[in-house]
C-alpha positions, 0 to 999 in steps of 0.5 A: 350556289354557282358553278365554275370551270377552272383550269390549271397548269400541272408539271409532272415527272415523266421518263423514257429510255433511249438507246443512242451513241451519246447524250445529245443523240438520246435527247434528239430521239426523246424529243420526237416521242409522244407522251403516254396517252391518258387512256393507254392500251398497256402496250406503250413502253418506256422504250417508245413513249414518255411514261408517267407512273404517278401524278406528282405535280400540283395545280398552279396558275388556277384561272377561270376557263 
């Protein structure tokens, strides 16, 4: 039996909460934020990080690595 290492792209939903004067400013602030780490300390909040509650995407564009 052969083994194969495969890679794929997955799009998931994330969210963050921003205090700003208007939507354009909120988007600029959000663009600077990091994604929540895969292994997180529990100290990350939606006020400073992009958060993910569940992996709701599906693998696409599967290729051999």
